[in-house]
C-alpha positions as CSV (number, residue, x, y, z in Angstrom):
1,M,117.9,70.1,146.6
2,A,115.3,71.5,144.1
3,L,112.4,69.5,143.1
4,S,111.4,69.0,139.7
5,P,107.7,69.9,138.5
6,I,105.4,66.9,138.9
7,A,104.6,64.8,135.5
8,L,101.1,65.0,135.9
9,T,100.9,69.1,136.0
10,S,103.0,69.2,132.7
11,S,100.7,66.6,131.1
12,I,97.1,68.0,132.2
13,L,98.3,71.4,130.2
14,P,98.0,70.3,126.7
15,S,94.6,68.9,127.7
16,L,93.1,71.6,128.9
17,Q,94.4,73.6,125.6
18,T,93.1,70.8,123.0
19,N,89.9,70.9,125.1
20,Q,89.7,74.9,125.0
21,A,90.4,75.1,121.4
22,L,87.7,72.4,120.9
23,A,85.0,74.7,123.2
24,D,85.8,77.6,120.9
25,R,86.2,75.9,117.7
26,N,82.0,74.8,118.7
27,L,80.8,78.1,120.3
28,Q,81.9,79.5,116.9
29,R,80.3,77.1,114.7
30,L,76.7,77.6,117.3
31,T,77.4,81.2,116.5
32,T,77.7,81.4,112.7
33,G,75.7,78.2,112.0
34,R,78.8,77.1,109.8
35,S,81.4,74.2,110.8
36,V,83.8,75.5,107.9
37,N,84.5,79.0,108.1
38,S,87.9,79.2,106.3
39,Q,90.3,77.1,104.6
40,A,92.0,76.2,107.9
41,D,88.9,74.2,108.5
42,N,88.2,72.2,105.4
43,A,90.0,73.9,102.0
44,Q,87.9,71.9,99.6
45,A,84.5,72.3,101.4
46,F,85.2,75.8,101.9
47,T,86.6,76.3,98.3
48,L,83.7,74.5,96.7
49,A,80.9,76.6,98.9
50,Q,82.4,79.5,97.6
51,G,82.0,78.9,94.2
52,L,78.5,78.1,95.0
53,L,78.4,81.3,97.0
54,E,79.5,83.6,94.1
55,R,76.7,81.2,91.0
56,S,74.1,82.0,93.8
57,G,75.0,85.8,94.0
58,T,75.0,85.9,90.0
59,L,71.9,84.2,89.9
60,S,70.3,86.6,92.2
61,A,71.5,89.9,90.0
62,V,69.9,88.3,87.3
63,G,66.9,87.4,88.6
64,A,66.4,91.0,90.1
65,S,67.1,92.1,86.5
66,I,64.4,90.0,84.9
67,G,61.9,91.2,87.7
68,Q,62.8,94.7,86.6
69,S,62.2,93.8,82.9
70,V,59.0,92.5,84.3
71,G,57.9,95.3,85.9
72,A,58.4,97.4,82.6
73,L,56.1,94.9,80.7
74,Q,53.5,95.0,83.3
75,A,53.5,98.9,83.5
76,A,53.3,98.8,79.5
77,S,50.6,96.0,79.7
78,A,48.3,98.0,82.4
79,G,48.7,101.0,80.0
80,T,47.4,99.3,76.4
81,S,44.4,97.8,78.6
82,A,43.7,102.0,79.8
83,I,44.0,103.2,76.3
84,A,41.8,100.1,75.1
85,G,39.1,101.5,77.5
86,V,39.5,104.8,76.2
87,I,38.9,103.7,72.3
88,N,36.0,101.9,73.4
89,Q,34.6,104.8,75.3
90,M,35.6,107.0,71.7
91,K,33.5,104.2,69.6
92,G,30.7,105.1,72.0
93,L,30.6,108.9,71.0
94,A,31.2,108.3,67.2
95,Q,28.2,105.9,67.3
96,Q,26.4,108.1,69.0
97,A,27.5,111.0,66.5
98,L,26.0,108.8,63.6
99,S,23.2,108.0,65.1
100,S,22.4,111.5,65.5
101,S,20.8,114.0,63.5
102,D,21.4,116.9,65.9
103,T,24.7,118.6,63.9
104,V,25.2,120.8,66.7
105,Q,25.4,117.5,69.0
106,Q,27.1,115.7,66.6
107,A,30.4,118.9,66.6
108,N,30.2,118.5,70.5
109,L,30.6,114.5,70.2
110,Q,33.2,115.2,67.6
111,G,35.1,117.7,70.5
112,Q,35.3,115.3,73.0
113,F,36.2,112.8,70.9
114,N,39.6,114.7,69.8
115,T,40.0,115.0,73.8
116,L,40.0,111.4,74.5
117,A,42.5,110.9,71.9
118,H,44.9,113.4,73.8
119,Q,44.1,110.9,77.0
120,I,45.3,108.2,74.9
121,D,48.8,110.0,74.3
122,A,48.9,110.9,78.2
123,I,48.5,107.6,78.6
124,A,50.9,106.2,76.9
125,A,53.6,108.5,78.1
126,D,53.2,108.0,81.7
127,S,53.1,103.6,81.2
128,S,56.6,103.6,82.8
129,Y,58.7,101.5,85.0
130,N,61.9,102.6,86.7
131,G,62.6,105.2,83.6
132,V,61.3,102.3,80.7
133,N,58.3,102.8,78.8
134,L,57.8,100.0,75.9
135,I,54.5,102.0,74.6
136,S,55.2,105.5,74.4
137,A,55.4,107.7,71.0
138,S,59.3,106.5,71.6
139,P,59.4,103.7,73.3
140,G,62.4,102.0,74.8
141,S,63.0,98.0,75.2
142,V,63.9,95.8,77.8
143,A,67.4,93.6,78.2
144,I,67.3,90.1,79.5
145,P,70.6,88.7,80.8
146,G,70.9,85.1,80.4
147,L,72.7,83.0,82.7
148,S,75.9,82.8,80.9
149,P,78.2,85.9,80.4
150,G,77.6,88.0,77.3
151,T,74.0,86.3,76.4
152,T,71.3,89.1,76.3
153,A,68.3,89.2,75.1
154,T,66.2,92.2,73.9
155,V,62.9,92.8,74.2
156,P,61.2,95.9,71.7
157,G,58.7,98.3,72.8
158,T,55.7,99.4,70.3
159,A,54.8,103.0,70.4
160,S,50.7,103.0,71.3
161,D,50.1,106.7,71.0
162,S,47.2,107.9,69.0
163,S,49.4,109.0,66.0
164,S,50.8,105.5,66.2
165,L,47.3,103.7,66.5
166,G,46.3,105.6,64.0
167,I,44.0,107.9,65.4
168,G,44.4,111.2,63.9
169,A,41.8,114.3,64.9
170,A,38.3,114.0,64.2
171,A,37.1,116.2,61.0
172,G,33.7,117.3,59.7
173,W,31.3,115.4,61.8
174,S,28.6,117.9,61.7
175,G,26.3,116.5,59.4
176,G,29.0,114.0,58.0
177,A,28.0,110.7,58.2
178,A,30.8,109.2,56.6
179,S,33.7,111.3,58.3
180,I,32.4,109.4,61.6
181,Q,32.2,106.3,59.7
182,A,35.8,106.7,58.8
183,S,36.5,107.7,62.6
184,L,35.1,104.8,63.5
185,D,36.7,102.7,61.3
186,T,39.9,103.8,62.2
187,L,38.9,103.0,65.9
188,D,38.3,99.5,64.9
189,Q,41.7,99.2,63.3
190,A,43.2,100.7,66.4
191,S,41.7,98.3,68.6
192,R,42.8,95.2,66.5
193,T,46.8,96.4,66.7
194,L,45.9,97.4,70.5
195,R,44.6,93.9,71.0
196,N,48.1,92.1,68.8
197,Q,50.3,94.4,71.1
198,A,48.8,93.3,74.6
199,A,48.7,90.0,73.6
200,E,52.7,90.3,73.0
201,L,53.4,91.9,76.0
202,G,51.4,89.4,78.4
203,G,53.3,87.0,76.6
204,N,56.3,88.3,77.1
205,A,56.0,88.7,80.5
206,T,54.6,85.6,81.3
207,L,57.8,84.2,80.1
208,L,60.1,86.4,81.8
209,Q,58.1,85.4,85.4
210,I,58.8,81.6,84.6
211,R,62.4,82.4,83.7
212,A,62.5,84.6,87.1
213,G,60.7,81.6,88.4
214,F,63.5,79.6,87.5
215,V,66.1,81.6,88.3
216,Q,65.5,82.0,91.6
217,A,65.4,78.1,92.0
218,Q,69.0,77.7,90.9
219,G,69.8,80.2,93.2
220,A,68.4,78.5,96.1
221,I,69.7,75.2,94.5
222,A,73.1,76.7,94.6
223,T,72.9,78.3,98.1
224,S,71.6,74.8,99.6
225,G,74.6,73.1,97.9
226,A,76.9,75.5,99.7
227,G,75.2,75.1,103.1
228,K,75.4,71.1,103.1
229,L,79.1,72.1,102.8
230,T,79.6,74.2,105.6
231,N,76.7,74.3,107.7
232,A,76.9,72.8,111.2
233,D,74.4,70.8,113.2
234,A,73.6,73.1,115.9
235,N,72.9,69.9,118.2
236,E,76.3,68.4,117.6
237,A,78.1,71.4,118.4
238,A,76.2,72.4,121.4
239,V,77.0,69.0,122.6
240,N,80.1,68.4,121.6
241,A,81.1,72.4,123.1
242,Q,79.4,71.3,126.5
243,S,81.5,68.2,126.5
244,A,85.0,70.2,126.1
245,N,84.1,72.7,128.7
246,T,83.4,69.8,131.4
247,Y,86.7,67.9,130.4
248,R,88.7,71.6,130.9
249,Q,86.6,72.0,134.4
250,L,87.7,68.6,135.0
251,G,91.3,69.5,133.9
252,L,91.6,72.5,135.8
253,A,90.2,70.8,138.8
254,A,93.2,68.1,138.1
255,L,95.6,71.0,137.7
256,R,94.5,72.5,141.1
257,N,95.0,69.0,143.1
258,A,98.0,68.3,141.5
259,G,99.3,71.7,142.8
260,Q,98.1,71.2,146.1
261,S,99.6,67.8,146.2
262,Q,103.1,69.4,145.0
263,E,102.7,71.6,148.2
264,A,102.4,68.9,150.6
265,V,105.3,67.3,149.2
266,L,107.2,70.7,149.6
267,G,105.8,71.0,152.7
268,L,107.5,67.8,154.3
269,F,110.9,69.2,153.3
270,T,109.9,72.7,155.3
271,R,111.8,72.8,158.3
272,R,109.4,74.0,161.2
């Protein structure tokens, strides 16, 4: 007569499978750092977290774009500072020429003046960042994306080359005090114009830095919110994984014992 399997063996197998699944799930949580890895784990939390992470990604892109704009403004601001320094040197040359009665020296100073004027153009042309120049003879602009789709603000550049600042080539300095004074007056006006431009550039850069900080903070909030919905408690997951593994080991031991008991019962019916 055939013997039916011992009932205990059948009851242990589901328990082993359950504990194995529990151990695998907690090991996954330890590996990924998340308790919700798919909709199967928690559909609502997973969907909400995905939305927050998408929001964080959008904010990150906006923040990066603002950062590039800040870089362009800072490059332009550095350029205007350098140009202001050159203008001060030119003023020094003009003042020296005005106080001199040596026509040869005045002519020499005029040549130096005109050379420095070309330096203004070179600085203005070189004050670019990532292909954007806000103070060249043909200045560009930067577009600032908003947090809502389709919202963009534009910050235009302002030409700061010698011609745009009204600084022309000096002439007639040799024995011409009026011409030298005219050059000085032109430089004074250029300095005032440049100060206004520098103040505007600095103000825009400061505002964008504040905006970039706000965007980064909003992105961090969204990321943190997603984490609260999906992150696993590492200590809890480790304890649960260990517990599940312990129960699985006990189940395996019980299964072995059950098999040995069944073999013992079968042995009683074995003919010697």
